[in-house]
C-alpha positions as a printed NumPy array, in Angstrom:
array([[-38.136,  -1.589,  24.151],
       [-34.739,   0.063,  24.556],
       [-32.851,  -3.223,  23.939],
       [-34.477,  -3.412,  20.473],
       [-34.059,   0.242,  19.598],
       [-30.302,   0.309,  20.163],
       [-29.452,  -2.289,  17.456],
       [-31.857,  -0.605,  15.049],
       [-30.222,   2.763,  15.694],
       [-26.786,   1.268,  15.161],
       [-27.902,  -0.222,  11.863],
       [-29.351,   3.106,  10.724],
       [-26.194,   4.98 ,  11.656],
       [-24.049,   2.452,   9.807],
       [-26.191,   2.805,   6.692],
       [-25.891,   6.583,   6.848],
       [-22.131,   6.395,   7.28 ],
       [-21.425,   3.86 ,   4.57 ],
       [-24.094,   4.62 ,   2.006],
       [-26.668,   2.342,   0.429],
       [-25.712,  -1.048,  -0.914],
       [-24.636,  -0.95 ,  -4.547],
       [-27.096,  -2.184,  -7.163],
       [-25.245,  -4.354,  -9.734],
       [-27.934,  -3.527, -12.324],
       [-26.648,   0.072, -12.341],
       [-23.309,  -0.887, -13.87 ],
       [-21.747,  -2.466, -16.946],
       [-18.304,  -4.072, -17.092],
       [-15.563,  -1.401, -17.262],
       [-13.336,  -2.924, -19.969],
       [-14.177,  -4.577, -23.285],
       [-12.765,  -7.6  , -25.065],
       [-11.047,  -9.285, -22.122],
       [-11.333, -12.754, -20.603],
       [-12.508, -11.339, -17.229],
       [ -9.668, -12.728, -15.166],
       [ -8.19 , -10.941, -12.173],
       [ -4.808, -10.12 , -10.657],
       [ -5.801,  -8.594,  -7.288],
       [ -8.912,  -8.033,  -5.21 ],
       [-10.279,  -5.325,  -2.962],
       [ -8.684,  -4.684,   0.41 ],
       [ -5.603,  -6.878,  -0.026],
       [ -2.825,  -6.111,   2.427],
       [ -0.117,  -4.188,   0.593],
       [  3.01 ,  -2.468,   1.991],
       [  1.569,   0.427,   4.025],
       [ -1.892,   0.368,   2.396],
       [ -4.989,  -1.64 ,   1.609],
       [ -5.494,  -2.281,  -2.1  ],
       [ -8.221,   0.19 ,  -3.003],
       [ -9.855,  -1.616,  -5.919],
       [ -9.678,  -4.699,  -8.091],
       [ -7.126,  -5.416, -10.825],
       [ -8.619,  -6.774, -14.054],
       [ -6.237,  -8.578, -16.381],
       [ -6.173,  -7.313, -19.961],
       [ -4.795, -10.541, -21.431],
       [ -1.187,  -9.34 , -21.388],
       [ -1.729,  -6.427, -23.782],
       [ -2.495,  -2.713, -23.655],
       [ -5.104,  -0.756, -25.556],
       [ -8.359,  -2.453, -24.473],
       [-11.319,  -0.026, -24.634],
       [-12.481,   1.288, -21.258],
       [-16.108,   2.311, -20.942],
       [-18.23 ,   4.323, -18.55 ],
       [-19.893,   1.856, -16.173],
       [-22.881,   4.193, -15.725],
       [-24.135,   7.645, -16.755],
       [-22.205,  10.575, -15.305],
       [-19.335,  12.861, -16.229],
       [-15.536,  12.975, -16.246],
       [-14.71 ,  14.835, -13.051],
       [-10.951,  14.349, -12.919],
       [ -8.003,  13.104, -14.969],
       [ -4.521,  12.697, -13.575],
       [ -1.106,  11.72 , -14.881],
       [  1.788,  10.814, -12.594],
       [  4.943,   8.732, -12.723],
       [  3.86 ,   6.498,  -9.835],
       [  0.569,   5.417,  -8.334],
       [ -2.198,   5.014, -10.902],
       [ -0.164,   6.615, -13.704],
       [ -2.785,   7.808, -16.157],
       [ -6.128,   7.738, -14.316],
       [ -9.655,   8.902, -15.039],
       [-12.448,   9.554, -12.538],
       [-16.158,   9.471, -13.398],
       [-18.702,  11.023, -11.062],
       [-21.826,   8.936, -11.697],
       [-25.471,   9.935, -11.45 ],
       [-26.147,   7.051,  -9.033],
       [-24.038,   8.609,  -6.254],
       [-20.772,   6.75 ,  -6.803],
       [-17.429,   7.631,  -8.389],
       [-15.662,   5.182, -10.705],
       [-11.856,   5.237, -10.894],
       [ -9.831,   3.713, -13.735],
       [ -6.061,   3.435, -13.225],
       [ -2.896,   2.605, -15.209],
       [ -4.301,   3.752, -18.58 ],
       [ -2.249,   3.742, -21.765],
       [ -4.062,   6.866, -22.973],
       [ -7.288,   8.775, -22.531],
       [ -9.957,   9.166, -25.18 ],
       [ -8.636,  11.418, -27.996],
       [-10.429,  14.618, -26.975],
       [ -9.474,  14.172, -23.308],
       [ -5.892,  13.264, -24.238],
       [ -5.674,  16.45 , -26.348],
       [ -6.856,  18.558, -23.404],
       [ -4.312,  16.963, -21.06 ],
       [ -1.506,  17.504, -23.597],
       [ -2.421,  21.183, -23.944],
       [ -2.325,  21.643, -20.171],
       [  1.068,  19.927, -19.921],
       [  2.552,  22.237, -22.552],
       [  0.933,  25.291, -20.974],
       [  2.325,  24.467, -17.536],
       [  5.583,  22.868, -18.757],
       [  4.714,  19.954, -16.519],
       [  5.293,  16.237, -17.04 ],
       [  2.379,  15.476, -14.728],
       [ -1.225,  16.662, -14.693],
       [ -4.204,  16.725, -12.337],
       [ -7.275,  18.343, -13.901],
       [-10.781,  18.74 , -12.455],
       [-13.967,  19.294, -14.469],
       [-17.576,  20.189, -13.778],
       [-20.574,  18.204, -14.936],
       [-21.108,  20.202, -18.122],
       [-17.657,  19.735, -19.65 ],
       [-17.285,  15.968, -20.233],
       [-20.641,  14.187, -19.813],
       [-20.662,  10.426, -20.497],
       [-23.358,   7.848, -21.067],
       [-23.122,   4.257, -19.896],
       [-20.957,   2.333, -22.377],
       [-19.124,   5.386, -23.807],
       [-15.408,   4.859, -24.435],
       [-13.32 ,   6.969, -22.023],
       [ -9.807,   5.636, -22.625],
       [ -7.659,   2.578, -23.201],
       [ -6.054,   0.153, -20.775],
       [ -2.335,   0.28 , -20.183],
       [  0.584,  -0.268, -17.837],
       [  1.379,   3.222, -16.531],
       [  2.32 ,   4.281, -13.009],
       [  3.295,   1.682, -10.41 ],
       [  2.07 ,  -1.195, -12.526],
       [  3.804,  -4.561, -12.866],
       [  2.014,  -5.542, -16.063],
       [ -0.913,  -4.566, -18.323],
       [ -4.162,  -4.389, -16.377],
       [ -7.001,  -2.105, -15.305],
       [ -7.222,  -0.97 , -11.707],
       [-10.913,  -0.293, -11.053],
       [-12.617,   1.279,  -8.026],
       [-16.047,   2.429,  -6.948],
       [-16.361,   5.069,  -4.24 ],
       [-19.273,   6.779,  -2.533],
       [-19.1  ,  10.253,  -4.073],
       [-19.845,  12.356,  -0.932],
       [-17.402,  10.529,   1.359],
       [-15.043,   8.909,  -1.189],
       [-15.395,   5.697,   0.834],
       [-14.157,   2.765,  -1.255],
       [-16.571,  -0.104,  -1.885],
       [-15.966,  -3.834,  -2.253],
       [-17.31 ,  -4.251,  -5.787],
       [-16.998,  -8.049,  -5.778],
       [-18.718,  -8.576,  -2.444],
       [-21.548,  -6.271,  -3.55 ],
       [-21.959,  -8.065,  -6.876],
       [-20.923,  -5.334,  -9.328],
       [-18.018,  -7.503, -10.517],
       [-18.601, -11.27 , -10.496],
       [-15.424, -13.336, -10.884],
       [-15.575, -17.05 , -11.562],
       [-14.478, -18.406,  -8.201],
       [-15.4  , -21.63 ,  -6.414],
       [-12.048, -22.014,  -4.631],
       [-12.036, -21.488,  -0.86 ],
       [ -9.235, -19.602,   0.91 ],
       [ -6.161, -21.446,   2.109],
       [ -5.137, -21.408,   5.76 ],
       [ -1.362, -21.697,   5.592],
       [ -0.046, -21.37 ,   9.149],
       [ -1.109, -20.572,  12.701],
       [  0.715, -18.583,  15.368],
       [ -0.007, -18.042,  19.055],
       [  1.292, -14.999,  20.947],
       [  0.982, -14.802,  24.7  ],
       [  0.637, -11.331,  26.153],
       [  1.09 ,  -9.718,  29.561],
       [  0.571,  -6.129,  30.69 ],
       [  2.871,  -3.719,  32.521],
       [  1.56 ,  -0.291,  33.441],
       [ -1.347,  -0.794,  30.983],
       [  1.121,  -1.531,  28.173],
       [  0.937,  -4.917,  26.402],
       [  4.132,  -6.949,  26.301],
       [  4.149,  -9.738,  23.718],
       [  5.953, -13.041,  24.05 ],
       [  7.725, -14.498,  21.014],
       [  5.215, -16.26 ,  18.705],
       [  4.821, -20.03 ,  18.748],
       [  4.07 , -21.328,  15.25 ],
       [  2.094, -24.377,  14.127],
       [  1.974, -26.115,  10.771],
       [ -1.397, -26.552,   9.086],
       [ -2.487, -29.205,   6.569],
       [ -5.574, -29.48 ,   4.366],
       [ -7.852, -32.434,   5.087],
       [-10.309, -31.597,   2.323],
       [-11.274, -28.578,   0.27 ],
       [-12.149, -25.919,   2.813],
       [-11.216, -27.997,   5.873],
       [ -7.869, -27.73 ,   7.682],
       [ -6.215, -29.154,  10.787],
       [ -2.985, -28.733,  12.71 ],
       [ -0.263, -31.314,  12.08 ],
       [ -0.008, -31.922,  15.831],
       [ -2.482, -34.147,  17.631],
       [ -2.24 , -32.705,  21.15 ],
       [ -3.914, -29.411,  22.156],
       [ -2.066, -26.145,  21.687],
       [ -0.595, -24.931,  24.953],
       [ -1.843, -21.439,  25.843],
       [ -1.18 , -18.991,  28.651],
       [ -3.493, -16.885,  30.809],
       [ -4.191, -14.645,  27.849],
       [ -3.004, -14.399,  24.299],
       [ -4.13 , -14.2  ,  20.705],
       [ -3.8  , -16.018,  17.413],
       [ -2.442, -14.954,  14.041],
       [ -3.658, -16.775,  10.936],
       [ -1.654, -16.736,   7.711],
       [ -4.204, -17.006,   4.914],
       [ -4.397, -16.532,   1.17 ],
       [ -6.978, -16.963,  -1.57 ],
       [ -7.239, -18.049,  -5.195],
       [ -9.527, -17.529,  -8.171],
       [-10.366, -19.833, -11.051],
       [ -8.172, -19.571, -14.138],
       [ -5.192, -17.635, -12.705],
       [ -2.079, -18.336, -10.645],
       [ -2.303, -15.083,  -8.675],
       [ -2.953, -15.089,  -4.953],
       [ -5.564, -12.834,  -3.368],
       [ -6.533, -11.378,  -0.03 ],
       [ -9.444, -12.672,   2.031],
       [-12.673, -10.843,   2.823],
       [-13.282, -12.133,   6.338],
       [-11.475, -14.011,   9.106],
       [-13.247, -14.992,  12.307],
       [-12.403, -16.684,  15.61 ],
       [-14.805, -18.601,  17.848],
       [-13.986, -20.258,  21.174],
       [-16.319, -22.984,  22.424],
       [-18.775, -21.93 ,  19.686],
       [-18.867, -18.363,  21.022],
       [-17.835, -15.673,  18.494],
       [-14.796, -13.82 ,  19.848],
       [-13.4  , -11.926,  16.894],
       [-14.105, -11.058,  13.269],
       [-12.166,  -9.014,  10.724],
       [-14.094,  -7.965,   7.639],
       [-13.107,  -5.936,   4.576],
       [-16.267,  -4.203,   3.31 ],
       [-14.76 ,  -0.792,   2.583],
       [-12.677,   2.061,   3.93 ],
       [-11.812,   5.713,   3.44 ],
       [ -8.351,   6.737,   2.307],
       [ -7.361,   7.999,   5.737],
       [ -7.699,   4.419,   7.009],
       [ -5.698,   2.792,   4.23 ],
       [ -2.472,   2.619,   6.219],
       [ -4.289,   0.77 ,   9.012],
       [ -3.56 ,  -2.443,   7.117],
       [ -0.445,  -2.462,   9.325],
       [ -2.723,  -2.852,  12.366],
       [ -5.06 ,  -5.404,  10.78 ],
       [ -2.05 ,  -7.595,  10.046],
       [  0.467,  -8.863,  12.555],
       [  2.959,  -6.368,  11.194],
       [  6.229,  -8.101,  12.191],
       [  5.025, -11.292,  10.477],
       [  3.499,  -9.51 ,   7.501],
       [  6.871,  -7.987,   6.638],
       [  8.25 , -11.432,   5.845],
       [  5.167, -13.349,   4.712],
       [  3.869, -14.026,   1.21 ],
       [  0.417, -14.58 ,   2.753],
       [ -1.867, -12.287,   4.718],
       [ -0.894, -12.553,   8.392],
       [ -4.211, -11.525,   9.954],
       [ -4.024, -10.579,  13.629],
       [ -7.053, -12.162,  15.325],
       [ -7.045,  -9.495,  18.002],
       [ -7.742,  -5.819,  17.606],
       [ -4.941,  -3.424,  18.499],
       [ -6.027,  -0.607,  20.795],
       [ -6.064,   2.085,  18.07 ],
       [ -6.99 ,  -0.043,  15.08 ],
       [-10.261,   1.355,  13.624],
       [-13.355,  -0.392,  14.956],
       [-15.011,  -0.39 ,  11.501],
       [-12.943,  -3.431,  10.469],
       [-14.168,  -5.545,  13.397],
       [-17.875,  -6.46 ,  13.597],
       [-16.958,  -8.74 ,  16.525],
       [-14.141,  -8.06 ,  18.985],
       [-14.912,  -9.51 ,  22.415],
       [-12.078,  -8.381,  24.692],
       [-10.483,  -7.28 ,  21.4  ],
       [-10.06 , -10.983,  20.487],
       [ -7.91 , -11.995,  23.455],
       [ -8.327, -15.663,  24.409],
       [ -8.104, -16.54 ,  28.104],
       [ -7.415, -20.024,  29.475],
       [ -6.996, -21.253,  33.025],
       [ -4.316, -23.863,  33.822],
       [ -5.527, -27.273,  32.598],
       [ -8.64 , -25.809,  30.927],
       [ -9.411, -27.284,  27.486],
       [-11.261, -25.153,  24.956],
       [-12.261, -25.6  ,  21.306],
       [-11.132, -22.985,  18.771],
       [-12.545, -22.48 ,  15.263],
       [-10.927, -20.1  ,  12.792],
       [-12.807, -19.406,   9.584],
       [-11.62 , -17.587,   6.456],
       [-14.011, -16.435,   3.723],
       [-13.342, -14.803,   0.374],
       [-15.424, -12.095,  -1.298],
       [-17.254, -14.704,  -3.417],
       [-18.549, -16.573,  -0.363],
       [-16.149, -19.551,  -0.361],
       [-15.115, -20.607,   3.147],
       [-12.392, -22.581,   4.878],
       [-12.137, -23.549,   8.536],
       [ -9.48 , -24.719,  10.971],
       [-10.523, -26.325,  14.272],
       [ -8.307, -27.387,  17.172],
       [ -8.167, -27.659,  20.949],
       [ -6.203, -25.48 ,  23.34 ],
       [ -5.15 , -26.299,  26.901],
       [ -4.077, -23.767,  29.508],
       [ -0.495, -24.258,  30.683],
       [  0.482, -24.337,  34.33 ],
       [  3.304, -21.882,  33.661],
       [  2.462, -18.474,  32.322],
       [  4.286, -15.519,  30.733],
       [  5.114, -12.678,  33.095],
       [  6.678,  -9.583,  31.603],
       [  9.641,  -8.082,  33.418],
       [  9.995,  -4.337,  33.796],
       [ 12.977,  -2.713,  32.069],
       [ 14.045,   0.344,  34.077],
       [ 15.879,   1.742,  31.039],
       [ 12.819,   1.577,  28.777],
       [ 10.549,   4.5  ,  27.928],
       [  6.769,   4.13 ,  27.684],
       [  5.052,   5.523,  24.585],
       [  1.292,   5.942,  24.504],
       [ -0.845,   6.517,  21.374],
       [ -2.757,   9.451,  22.858],
       [  0.393,  11.453,  23.653],
       [  3.099,  13.167,  21.637],
       [  6.47 ,  11.83 ,  22.776],
       [ 10.047,  12.875,  22.053],
       [ 12.804,  10.271,  22.32 ],
       [ 16.385,  11.52 ,  22.651],
       [ 19.839,  10.042,  22.362],
       [ 22.098,  12.611,  23.993],
       [ 22.185,  15.95 ,  22.214],
       [ 22.815,  14.349,  18.859],
       [ 19.548,  12.756,  17.791],
       [ 15.876,  12.739,  18.637],
       [ 12.567,  11.55 ,  17.217],
       [  9.156,  13.064,  17.928],
       [  6.245,  10.616,  17.667],
       [  2.957,  12.54 ,  17.379],
       [ -0.263,  11.591,  19.129],
       [ -2.183,   9.156,  16.937],
       [  0.9  ,   7.644,  15.293],
       [  0.955,   4.406,  17.322],
       [ -1.653,   1.651,  17.238],
       [ -0.949,   0.562,  20.811],
       [  1.255,   1.651,  23.738],
       [  4.734,   0.139,  23.877],
       [  8.084,   0.245,  25.606],
       [ 11.134,   1.454,  23.686],
       [ 14.815,   1.693,  24.47 ],
       [ 16.653,   4.146,  22.191],
       [ 20.254,   3.207,  21.472],
       [ 23.235,   3.94 ,  19.239],
       [ 24.244,   1.13 ,  16.91 ],
       [ 27.079,   0.567,  14.484],
       [ 26.918,   2.36 ,  11.177],
       [ 25.698,   0.181,   8.31 ],
       [ 27.412,  -0.611,   5.062],
       [ 26.282,   1.626,   2.255],
       [ 25.685,   0.99 ,  -1.434],
       [ 27.94 ,   2.474,  -4.083],
       [ 27.831,   6.259,  -4.215],
       [ 26.37 ,   6.636,  -0.693],
       [ 28.561,   8.101,   2.065],
       [ 27.631,   7.282,   5.686],
       [ 28.064,  10.336,   7.932],
       [ 26.8  ,   9.188,  11.339],
       [ 26.292,   6.173,  13.543],
       [ 22.913,   4.422,  13.41 ],
       [ 20.269,   5.585,  15.883],
       [ 17.452,   3.229,  16.857],
       [ 14.354,   4.77 ,  18.413],
       [ 11.637,   2.394,  17.196],
       [ 12.225,  -1.144,  15.991],
       [ 11.655,  -1.713,  12.265],
       [  8.684,  -3.948,  13.164],
       [  6.801,  -1.015,  14.721],
       [  4.216,   0.417,  12.293],
       [  3.351,   4.116,  12.308],
       [  0.034,   5.532,  11.166],
       [  1.325,   9.122,  11.176],
       [  4.787,  10.398,  10.291],
       [  7.34 ,  10.901,  13.042],
       [  9.941,  13.674,  12.853],
       [ 13.569,  12.579,  13.117],
       [ 16.511,  14.956,  13.628],
       [ 20.175,  13.938,  13.692],
       [ 23.169,  16.213,  14.094],
       [ 26.278,  15.147,  12.196],
       [ 29.652,  16.456,  11.055],
       [ 28.895,  16.905,   7.359],
       [ 31.583,  18.216,   4.961],
       [ 30.385,  21.339,   3.185],
       [ 30.515,  19.794,  -0.342],
       [ 28.091,  17.071,   0.815],
       [ 25.556,  19.161,   2.705],
       [ 23.263,  19.644,  -0.294],
       [ 23.393,  15.893,  -1.008],
       [ 22.453,  14.767,   2.493],
       [ 19.364,  12.914,   3.738],
       [ 18.289,  10.381,   6.345],
       [ 18.347,   6.69 ,   5.546],
       [ 16.862,   3.793,   7.491],
       [ 18.255,   0.274,   7.842],
       [ 15.581,  -2.377,   7.351],
       [ 15.314,  -5.826,   8.909],
       [ 17.539,  -7.258,   6.155],
       [ 20.295,  -4.75 ,   6.943],
       [ 19.83 ,  -2.744,   3.747],
       [ 19.578,   1.035,   3.618],
       [ 16.652,   2.85 ,   2.029],
       [ 16.046,   6.616,   1.773],
       [ 13.858,   8.234,   4.442],
       [ 14.045,  11.786,   3.047],
       [ 14.979,  15.026,   4.724],
       [ 17.363,  17.927,   4.248],
       [ 20.425,  19.304,   6.004],
       [ 20.28 ,  22.703,   7.737],
       [ 23.199,  23.929,   9.86 ],
       [ 24.532,  20.417,  10.376],
       [ 21.134,  18.935,  11.366],
       [ 19.324,  16.549,   9.035],
       [ 15.581,  16.575,   9.593],
       [ 12.933,  14.347,   8.013],
       [  9.259,  13.517,   8.505],
       [  8.91 ,   9.788,   7.932],
       [  6.747,   6.75 ,   8.671],
       [  9.805,   4.512,   8.384],
       [ 11.083,   2.846,  11.54 ],
       [ 14.401,   1.131,  12.202],
       [ 17.975,   2.391,  12.472],
       [ 18.338,   5.977,  11.224],
       [ 21.607,   7.191,   9.77 ],
       [ 22.787,  10.356,   7.992],
       [ 24.027,   9.689,   4.468],
       [ 24.975,  11.62 ,   1.359],
       [ 24.002,  10.445,  -2.113],
       [ 26.838,  11.445,  -4.444],
       [ 25.989,   9.698,  -7.708],
       [ 23.801,  11.287, -10.4  ],
       [ 21.071,   9.31 , -12.16 ],
       [ 21.926,   6.908, -14.98 ],
       [ 20.608,   7.907, -18.41 ],
       [ 20.951,   6.132, -21.758],
       [ 19.012,   6.544, -25.002],
       [ 17.141,   3.495, -26.282],
       [ 18.016,   4.438, -29.867],
       [ 21.205,   5.015, -31.813],
       [ 22.51 ,   8.551, -32.247],
       [ 21.078,   9.946, -35.472],
       [ 18.549,   7.085, -35.796],
       [ 15.532,   7.481, -38.051],
       [ 12.506,   7.423, -35.727],
       [  9.868,   8.272, -38.343],
       [  7.999,   5.056, -37.565],
       [  8.548,   5.103, -33.811],
       [  5.746,   6.096, -31.433],
       [  8.097,   8.006, -29.2  ],
       [ 11.52 ,   8.954, -27.937],
       [ 12.712,   6.49 , -25.289],
       [ 15.437,   6.63 , -22.652],
       [ 16.492,   4.276, -19.89 ],
       [ 16.765,   6.089, -16.555],
       [ 17.501,   4.985, -12.995],
       [ 19.164,   6.077,  -9.787],
       [ 21.422,   4.432,  -7.236],
       [ 19.663,   5.493,  -3.996],
       [ 17.573,   8.612,  -3.389],
       [ 15.449,   8.134,  -6.528],
       [ 14.569,  10.229,  -9.561],
       [ 12.784,  13.409,  -8.505],
       [ 12.602,  15.518, -11.68 ],
       [ 13.318,  15.365, -15.385],
       [ 13.059,  17.704, -18.345],
       [ 13.232,  16.998, -22.077],
       [ 13.806,  19.479, -24.893],
       [ 13.631,  18.88 , -28.634],
       [ 15.25 ,  21.595, -30.754],
       [ 15.384,  23.827, -27.688],
       [ 11.652,  23.511, -26.977],
       [ 10.286,  21.837, -23.864],
       [  8.165,  18.731, -24.522],
       [  6.261,  16.44 , -22.109],
       [  7.936,  13.22 , -21.067],
       [  6.273,  10.269, -19.284],
       [  8.168,   8.246, -16.709],
       [  7.556,   4.521, -16.199],
       [  9.374,   3.69 , -12.932],
       [  8.814,  -0.073, -13.021],
       [ 10.272,  -0.313, -16.536],
       [ 12.969,   2.272, -15.758],
       [ 12.136,   4.354, -18.84 ],
       [ 11.36 ,   7.927, -19.86 ],
       [  9.234,   8.355, -23.004],
       [  8.152,  11.322, -25.083],
       [  5.236,  10.235, -27.258],
       [  5.402,  12.067, -30.58 ],
       [  2.419,  14.377, -31.087],
       [  3.396,  15.88 , -34.475],
       [  3.717,  14.16 , -37.881],
       [  7.22 ,  13.208, -39.105],
       [  8.973,  15.713, -41.381],
       [ 12.152,  13.749, -42.265],
       [ 14.332,  16.328, -40.543],
       [ 17.158,  16.172, -37.98 ],
       [ 16.42 ,  17.127, -34.379],
       [ 18.567,  17.769, -31.296],
       [ 17.581,  16.366, -27.908],
       [ 18.542,  17.518, -24.415],
       [ 17.469,  15.479, -21.382],
       [ 18.082,  16.508, -17.784],
       [ 17.383,  14.061, -14.904],
       [ 17.777,  14.976, -11.209],
       [ 17.58 ,  12.757,  -8.141],
       [ 16.122,  13.633,  -4.714],
       [ 19.519,  14.873,  -3.504],
       [ 20.047,  17.286,  -6.391],
       [ 22.508,  15.19 ,  -8.418],
       [ 21.833,  15.863, -12.103],
       [ 22.676,  14.081, -15.33 ],
       [ 22.427,  15.924, -18.661],
       [ 22.415,  14.062, -21.926],
       [ 22.421,  15.35 , -25.505],
       [ 21.857,  13.435, -28.723],
       [ 20.006,  13.711, -32.016],
       [ 17.587,  11.791, -34.207],
       [ 15.834,  12.026, -37.549],
       [ 12.098,  12.229, -37.919]])
């Protein structure tokens, strides 16, 4: 009896944790008058996060009506320069929360409320919460209009459904709420094999061996080589995969990838949903060093020690494949998209007589996920890696490296310090501290930068205090102390004194050389007015909210970067 009760209990617990399956009949389509084509799907691997919803194309234009997918109320509206830009959240009566991102504008009454709050708080952003009585909505009610705000590369609607109590994100395509036209199976682009050995309970990975893949027929793939793949005592595979949908040129992520050996299931990755605290674990689901340079999804067909178990319905020995010398085994890798289309790759493996044996490095330091560790380079630099930051134990060898070249306006003030290789992902932020000889005029302009795998510097944040620059960061690579000395670039997108009576707003171009724009403030005739930032377009816009009066106005714009460099610009216009 017990053997039957355990699976039933597991099923019940899973249902309680993840909520009931969505009922497509509860929902209508979230945007009107579009061709129902898509730009991205749920759970795609993005830099440092899973994609939390689906992206619905709006046919290259803004202003498409957005409607409530079910009865409920407006529980939150937010406005930010990055992320979802203008976003609206509906708490629905059926137990889910609908999220609409990258809006052009909210419905008029909601937009008016947001504008009033921005003026009251003298804030360019907003994040407002409401109770059920304030903004009730019925299914089909207009709540706003589609746009291109926030971190958006083109007009579209980002749409999500979440379980309201847990805010767990749901796969709306897999559960049938959104039904794309899609009869195209995923593509299996490339295969990699990585042999692994263990020293002191720490995995040591051999360099990957890569294999070309060709398509025999729709949904069926093979290796270009005829002979079996040579494998060691133990190792794992990485599959580079991608997906397509009918009617668009975009590529998409896959829903499921599985591995079977001799017809026995060994591993399965599945993207059914996740909570926001697990979003960064995309770096563990992927083979992170490969994912950094791949245009596909490089799915690691082996679970890392601290990768969340919820993504792996099957993980025998965490997906590790064992082969004895001369042993021949049959491998099947299957990829499936969220519409049920499947592709498969089958091939033989043969155990090699030689095998990979890791060699101990007496100068290396062991880091373990369950422990907080501090790595030091003399008395000059150290990094503290908190417990829970690593996905698996590893060996590191901190070292000083040559200082990198810096972009214009950036002064390098220290050598480069490497604690963790740039291909090491972190789930939690590490704390880096570097002591440097910093001239007094530059101390307020100082931060940490990190050199990526291409040799380029990017800001890692931090501040200088008594000659020590300290930053909490998830970046890994070569750390260096730099000073950003250039202020932001600002230019009006109108002529001085121009008549803007027919313009929708006041527009400026704005950008920064390194640390990035951190704050901006716009005044018209000495009075503060709200100003939206569109980082992808590199613009700042004040949308006029009063009728034209054919009068002359003065404008003052102040833009400050993350290191405190400020540009002030004055001009005038007629409206």
